[in-house]
VEXDREN-2710 file (C-alpha; in Angstrom, 1 decimal):
% VEXDREN-2710
k/r/px/py/pz
1/MET/0.0/0.0/0.0
2/ILE/2.8/2.4/0.8
3/SER/4.6/1.8/-2.5
4/ALA/1.3/2.4/-4.4
5/TRP/0.9/5.6/-2.5
6/LEU/4.4/6.7/-3.2
7/VAL/3.9/6.2/-7.0
8/GLY/0.6/8.2/-6.8
9/TYR/2.2/10.9/-4.7
10/LEU/5.2/11.3/-7.0
11/PHE/2.9/11.3/-10.0
12/THR/0.8/14.0/-8.3
13/GLN/3.9/16.1/-7.6
14/ALA/5.1/15.7/-11.2
15/ILE/1.8/17.2/-12.5
16/GLU/0.9/19.7/-9.8
17/VAL/4.2/21.3/-8.8
18/PRO/5.1/22.7/-12.2
19/LEU/1.7/24.3/-12.4
20/TYR/1.9/25.8/-8.9
21/LEU/5.4/27.1/-9.7
22/ARG/3.8/29.5/-12.1
23/VAL/2.4/31.4/-9.1
24/THR/4.4/30.5/-6.0
25/ARG/7.8/29.3/-4.7
26/LEU/9.0/25.7/-4.7
27/LYS/8.4/25.1/-1.0
28/VAL/4.8/26.2/-1.2
29/ALA/4.2/24.3/-4.4
30/VAL/5.6/21.0/-3.1
31/LEU/3.8/21.3/0.3
32/ALA/0.4/21.9/-1.2
33/SER/-0.3/18.3/-2.3
34/THR/2.2/16.9/0.3
35/LEU/-0.3/18.1/3.0
36/THR/-3.4/16.7/1.3
37/HIS/-2.3/13.6/-0.6
38/PRO/-1.9/11.2/2.4
39/ILE/-5.3/12.3/3.7
40/VAL/-6.9/11.6/0.3
41/TRP/-5.1/8.3/-0.1
42/PHE/-5.4/6.8/3.4
43/VAL/-8.0/8.7/5.5
44/PHE/-10.9/9.1/3.1
45/PRO/-11.0/5.4/2.1
46/ALA/-10.8/4.4/5.8
47/VAL/-13.6/6.6/7.0
48/TRP/-15.9/7.4/4.1
49/PRO/-19.4/5.9/4.7
50/GLY/-20.5/5.9/1.1
51/GLY/-19.4/4.3/-2.1
52/TYR/-16.2/4.7/-4.1
53/VAL/-17.5/7.4/-6.5
54/SER/-18.8/9.7/-3.7
55/MET/-15.6/9.2/-1.7
56/LEU/-13.6/10.1/-4.7
57/ILE/-15.6/13.3/-5.3
58/ALA/-15.4/14.2/-1.6
59/ALA/-11.6/13.6/-1.5
60/GLU/-11.0/15.6/-4.6
61/LEU/-13.1/18.5/-3.3
62/PHE/-11.2/18.3/0.0
63/ALA/-7.8/18.5/-1.9
64/TRP/-9.0/21.4/-4.0
65/GLY/-10.3/23.4/-1.1
66/ALA/-7.4/22.7/1.3
67/GLU/-4.8/23.4/-1.4
68/ALA/-6.6/26.6/-2.4
69/ARG/-6.6/27.7/1.2
70/TRP/-2.9/26.8/1.5
71/LEU/-2.1/28.8/-1.6
72/GLN/-4.2/31.7/-0.5
73/ARG/-2.4/31.9/2.9
74/HIS/0.8/32.1/0.9
75/GLY/-0.3/35.1/-1.2
76/VAL/-1.3/33.3/-4.4
77/HIS/-3.8/35.4/-6.3
78/ARG/-6.8/33.4/-7.6
79/ALA/-5.7/30.4/-5.4
80/ALA/-9.0/28.5/-5.9
81/LEU/-8.5/28.6/-9.7
82/TRP/-4.9/27.5/-9.5
83/SER/-5.8/24.7/-7.1
84/PHE/-8.6/23.6/-9.5
85/ILE/-6.3/23.6/-12.5
86/ALA/-3.6/21.6/-10.7
87/ASN/-5.9/19.1/-9.0
88/GLY/-8.0/18.8/-12.2
89/ALA/-4.9/18.1/-14.3
90/SER/-3.5/15.4/-11.9
91/PHE/-6.9/13.8/-11.5
92/CYS/-7.7/13.7/-15.3
93/ILE/-4.2/12.6/-16.3
94/GLY/-4.2/10.0/-13.5
95/LEU/-7.5/8.6/-14.6
96/ALA/-6.3/8.4/-18.2
97/LEU/-3.1/6.6/-17.3
98/ARG/-4.9/4.2/-15.0
99/ARG/-7.4/3.3/-17.7
100/SER/-4.7/3.0/-20.3
101/PHE/-1.8/1.4/-18.4
102/GLY/-3.1/0.5/-14.9
103/ILE/-0.9/3.2/-13.2
104/PRO/-0.7/5.1/-11.0
END
């Protein structure tokens, strides 16, 4: 489970960090999804009372909101939009890769 998480985490970082670097410093960019990814990956599946799809929606909304707030606190203008772009990109690319190749 940890190795699968690590692959997913590194994939997320590879997609989101370059996007966040357009509007913030490296430390803020890296920490945005570092703070949310373990919660999305480990906590939501463990505690979510509904099905997979509703859990996925809730987890992604959590990541979007939490990362937007993180960016906002670090002075990023239009933080919710940037969080939406970064999370949307990693989510969509991740789904496409999973469907095509079974990863991440």
